[in-house]
N, C-alpha and C positions, 0 to 999 in steps of 0.2 A: 072394569074396562072389558068389554067382549074380547073373545077368542079371536075376532078377526081385526079388531084394532091392534091387538098385541103383534100379529103377524106383520100389519102394516107399519108399526113404528120400528120393528126389527128390521125391515127391509129398507128402510129410510136412512137408519143408522148406518147399513152395509154400504150403500151408497156413497155416505159422506167419507167413508174411510181411504187412506191413499192405497191408488192400485197402478199397475203399469199398463201400457197400452196394449190391448188385446187380451186383457185377464178378466177374471171374474171375481166378482165381490168375495172377501174371504174374511174370516175373523182375526181380529187384532193381532192375537198370537201367531196366527198362519202367515200374516202378512210381514211381521217383524221378521222371522224366519228367512222366508223368501229374500227379503232386502238384503239382508246379513251374507247370504248366498251370492246374490247376484254382484255387491259390491266388493267380495272377496276377491274378485279377479281385476279391480282397477286399482292404478297406483294411489299411494297414499294422497289425501289432499288435506288443505288448511283446516284446522278445525275451530270451531266457535263454541265455547263451552264446553270442549270434550266431545263434541259432536262433528265427525267428518261432514262436510259440506262440499257438492259439487255444483258446477254450474248447471245453469235450467236445462240444457241439452245431455246432463248426465256423463260427460266426458271430463277428463282432466284437463286442467290449462295447459297451453303449449309449454313446451321444455326448453330452455334456452341452452346453446351450444355450450360443451363443456371447454374449457380454456385448453390451447395447445400444452403438450409436456413442457416446451422449453418456455411459455409464460405465465407457467403457474407458480407465483412466487411462491405460495405456501409450500408446496413441493423443491422447490430450489432451495429456499431456506431451511429446509428440513435436514436431519439427520442424513435421511436416503438421497439426498442431493448434494453430500458435501462432495462426492469424485468430481460431479460437474462443477462445482464452486472451483477446486481446485485446477481442473483443466483450463477453466477458463481465465485465471489467473496467469497461466502460461500463455495461452491463445491469444489473448486481448492486448497484451502488451507487445506480443510478437508483431500482430498485425500494426500497430501503431508505430513500432520502432522502424518497419520497412516501409510503411507510408512515407515516413518524415526521414527516411534514408539514412538512419542512425549507425554508423559501422560498428564503433566502438566508442570507450569512455572513460574518463577519470573521475573516481569516486572520491568525494570529501567526506569526512567522517568528522565528528566533533559535538561539542556541548550544545544542546537546544535551549538552556537554562536562561543564559546570559544575552541580555541585547547589547547591541554596540554604541557606544558614545560617538555622536557626530560632532555635537557642540559641546563646548565648555561647560555650558549650564546644563547640560541634559545629564539627569540624575543616573546612575547607574542601576538597573535594576535585575533582580533574581526571579525567574518564572518559576511557578509552583512544581513542575514535573517537566519531564522529558516529553516535548512536542505539546505542553500546555500554552494556551495564550493567556492564562491567568496567572496575576502575580502570586509569589510566594508570601505567607503570612509575614505582617512588619516584624516580627521577632526573628524572622530568618533572613530579611533583608540586610544588605550590607549597610554598615554604620553611616552615617554623613558626619562631615568634616565637624559640626556644631555639636552634634551629640557626644563625640570622642572628646572633644575640648571640655563639654560640660562632664564627662565622666559617667554619661548616662548608657553606652553601649557596652555589651555585655562583649565576653571574651569573643564567643562566635560571631558577631556583628562586625569586631575590630579585625578579625583575621578575613571576614569577606570582602570588607572594604578593601585592603591590601590585594586579593585576589581579584577582586572585580574589575581594578584598574587593568590588572594583567590580561583578565578575561577580554575587556574592551579591546587591548590590542591584537589580541587574536583574531578578532572579528574583522579588523581592518587590516590584518595580514592575508587572512583567508580570503578576503574579496579583492585584493592586490593580487593576489598568486592566481586566483581563477581568471581575473581581466588578462594577466600575462597569458597564462596558457591558452586562453580562448583565441587572442588577438594572434599567437603563433599558429595555433591549428586552424586559422582560418587561411593561413598561406598556404598548406598544404595542396597541392593538385590531387584532386580525387572526386569522383562522381558521388560519393556519400560524404558525409559530416564525419570528420575525424575527431578523437580524443575528446568528446563533448562532456562538459562539467556536469556531473551528477551529485545529488545530495538525497538525503532522507526526506526533503521536502519541508521540513518544518522552520522554527526559527531560530536564531543563534548561529552557529558555524555555519550551519546549512543554509540559513538565509545569505548569510555573505558570500558563500562560495555561489549561488545561483545569481546573486546580487552582481557579483563582479562579471562573471560570463554574460549576464544580460545586458550590461553598461559597455561592453565590449563588442556587443553586436551579433553574439552568437547565439545559437540554440542550447537549453539548458534542461536539465532533466531533474523533476521531483518524484521521488518514490516515496509517498506517505502511508501511513498505516492507521486503520482504525484504533483509536484508543477509548476507554470508557471515561474519559474526562474530555472538555473543551479542548479542541487543538483544529487548525487547520491550516493548509498550504501556505506558504509565503507568495508574496506577489511577484516573484521576480521568474517564476518558473515559467518556461514556455506553456500557453496553454495546452496545445494538442501533445505535451509531454509530462503533463502533470496526472500522474497514478495514485489511486488508492487502494491498499492491499488491506484484505482481513487476514492473511496467515502469513506470520513473520517468516516461515521457512520459505514462501514463494518470493517475498521482496528479498530474502538473502540471496537467493538464486539469480534474482536479476542483477543484483548488486555484481556477482561475481563473473555473470556470464558473458557480460560485453565489456568488462573492467581490463583495461590496458595498464593499469596505475591505479595507487590508492594513495591518498594524503589523510592522515590522522592528526587532528587537531586535539589539543586537550577535551577532554569529556568523561562521562561518567560510566555506569553498568552497559548502556547501549553502545558506545563508543567501543570500549575495551571487548565486548562481545563480537562486533563486527569485525575489529582488527585482528583479534586471535583467531576467527573463523577462517579468514583469508589467511593469514600466515600459517594455519593448519593444513590448508590445501596445498600450500605452495610447498609447507617441508615434506608431506607426504606425496608430493607428485602426483595429486588429483587432479591437476590443472596441467593440462599438456599447452602450456604457453608460459612464457616468462613475464612474469608482473613487478613492475616497479613499484615499493612501497617506500613512501617518505613520512617519517614519524616527526611531526612538526613540535617544536618544543622542547627540547631535552632536558631542560631543569626541571619541569614538571612531572615529566615522564620517569624520568629517574627517581624520582620520589615516590610514584606510583607503585613501580616495581622494580626488582633488584634483578637484572639479567645475569651480573657476574655470580650471584647465588646458585642461578638456574644452571650454569656452565660448570660450576665448582662442585656440584650436588650431582652431576651427571644427569640432571632432568632433560636437558637440552644439549645437543653438540654444539662445540664452538663454531662450528661451520654455520649453525642456525641462525646466528647474529648476523651473518652475512645477508639474509632475507630481506633485509630493511636498512635504511640510512636515518640517521638524525640531521634536521636543518632549522635553524633558527630565524632566518631571514627569507620574505618572498622570492628574494633571487635566487638565494643559494636553493632553494626547493624547485624553482624553476628550473635552474640548469640540470638538476638533477633528474627531473621529469623528462626535458627535453634529450638528454645524453640517453637515459634507459628506453624512452620512445623511439628514438631514432635509429639507434643501434639492435633494438629487439625488433623492431618492426619496419620502419622506412627504408632502411638499408637493405633488408632482404627482400621485402616487396620489389623495390626498384630492380633488383637483380633478377627475380624471378619473373617480372613483367618483361625485362630485357629479352630473357631466355624463350619466353613464350611468344614474343612478337617474331623471334628467328623460326620457332617452329610451327608457329600460326596455328595452336589448337581450337579447338571450338568452345564458344562460351557455353557455360553452365547456367542452369537455372538460378542458382545462388547469386550470379553475376549481376541478374536483374532484380533479384528481391531484396538481398541485403536482409538484416546485416552480416556481418560475419560473425557469426557466433562462435562463442569459445569453446575449442575442443577439451573434452575430459579423457582421463585414463580409467574408461571403465563407468 
């Protein structure tokens, strides 16, 4: 090949190499360097086979708007968003209580594990765990009469068969007591709902309490908690007052915040925890209010803990046992609740209203917003 032909071939090869607009042909090595420098200032783009590709115009694709901070679920569910979640579990229930005009509550605690017996042929069933909707394993269930007669039941199953009948009675007692309380509360003249029956929102005694209030035609609150196993709110909760909490301590705050009375039915760890929490707040005067505490089923509770030992050893004061009362029938418990709520709240409120009508003071924002939140000492 002649020298002239070599020059023409070299020129044609340079014309076929990539170039930018207005640039002159360069060698492959120089072109690669210029391209890298030019693209270094551009945002990263999707890569194909490890090589970044740009649209035909050389510009990166449009960038979507970032989510608003309060709509960013990744942030809200992260450790950095914990404080916002805690505040939300205070403010969101407060907004709903105000919207539903709930002034105060009566809280029912008790076992979530036993179902009630409404029909003679309905088999009593033990649930798997507190708040669970799944039945416990067969070996933990109360024994049936044929199993006991045939000698096939274990000692635990026989004991639970006896206990199951008693627990079914407590279900019906809680249902009746909640019905009586709600019926009475509806007769109280008020701009807001008074002494609203409130439970932990699950099955068992909680369901019975919500059910009784629902059957009486009143509003009723359920404060459920997220658990790592199957669970759901019972169907008798007023839908607008159906709460789901992540933090136990925020749920406890709302139990105590609006409660003017507490009824404790037989239960397990959760029931003991909630009962002693309220009693401790009352004992240490952290609640700047009087709260009526009724412990239902003295036969059960006196087997669970020995108050006399606590007094004899000086662990509690003899006056501490006056923080609560025992009741064994719905009628007895209702009279204790009505007496305590009337003497501690309705009579003083009527006297204060009479005095305010004479003085004609200006209305406060809380008069319109509600609810009447419980004061605390510090």
